[in-house]
C-alpha positions in Angstrom: 0.0 0.0 0.0 1.3 3.5 -0.9 0.5 6.5 1.3 1.1 10.2 0.9 2.6 12.5 3.6 1.6 15.9 2.5 -0.5 18.9 3.5 -1.9 19.0 -0.1 -5.2 17.4 -0.8 -4.6 14.3 -3.0 -7.3 13.7 -5.5 -7.5 11.5 -8.6 -7.0 14.6 -10.7 -3.7 15.7 -9.1 -2.3 12.3 -7.8 -0.3 11.6 -11.0 1.1 15.1 -11.0 2.2 14.8 -7.4 3.8 11.4 -8.0 5.8 12.8 -11.0 7.0 15.8 -9.0 8.2 13.5 -6.2 9.9 11.2 -8.7 11.6 14.2 -10.3 12.9 15.6 -7.1 14.3 12.2 -6.0 15.7 11.4 -9.5 17.5 14.7 -9.9 19.0 14.5 -6.4 20.6 11.1 -7.1 21.6 12.3 -10.6 23.5 15.2 -9.0 25.1 12.9 -6.5 26.3 10.5 -9.2 27.4 12.9 -11.9 28.5 16.2 -10.3 31.5 15.2 -8.4 30.1 13.4 -5.4 30.8 9.9 -6.9 27.8 8.2 -5.4 27.5 4.5 -6.3 24.7 2.1 -5.4 24.9 0.9 -1.8 24.4 -2.8 -1.8 24.8 -3.2 2.0 24.9 -1.2 5.1 28.5 -1.7 5.8 30.2 -2.2 9.1 27.9 -0.8 11.9 26.0 1.2 9.3 29.0 3.3 8.3 28.0 3.5 4.6 24.5 4.8 5.7 26.2 7.5 7.7 28.4 8.4 4.8 25.4 8.6 2.5 23.6 11.0 5.0 26.7 13.2 5.1 26.8 13.2 1.3 23.1 14.4 1.3 24.1 17.2 3.7 27.0 18.2 1.4 24.6 18.2 -1.7 22.1 20.4 0.3 24.9 22.8 1.3 26.1 23.0 -2.3 22.6 23.6 -3.7 22.0 26.4 -1.1 25.2 28.1 -2.0 24.5 27.7 -5.8 21.1 29.3 -5.3 21.9 32.2 -3.0 25.7 33.0 -3.2 26.6 35.1 -6.2 30.4 34.5 -5.7 29.8 30.7 -5.6 27.6 30.9 -8.7 30.3 32.8 -10.6 33.0 30.4 -9.6 30.8 27.4 -10.6 30.1 29.0 -14.0 33.8 29.6 -14.7 34.6 26.0 -13.7 32.0 24.5 -15.9 33.2 26.3 -19.1 
C-alpha cells in the first residue's frame, strides 16, 4: 500500500502530477550525487555498523549545502560557471 505524507489534498486529478513531482525531485537528487563530483554509487549493503549509511547521509548534507550556495551566493555561482566552461 502506498500512502502520501503531504499537506496538499490528494485527488484522482492531481495524484499523478504529485507522483511525478516527487519522482523528479528524487531522481534529480541522485543524478546530481552520481554525476556532479560526489561519486555516489549504489549501496548494496549497510557496511560495518551502518558506516555506509552514515556516509550517505553526510553526502546528502553536502549536496544540500552545495545547492543552497549555488542558489543564494553570487560568488559561488560565478566560480561554478567559470569552472563548468
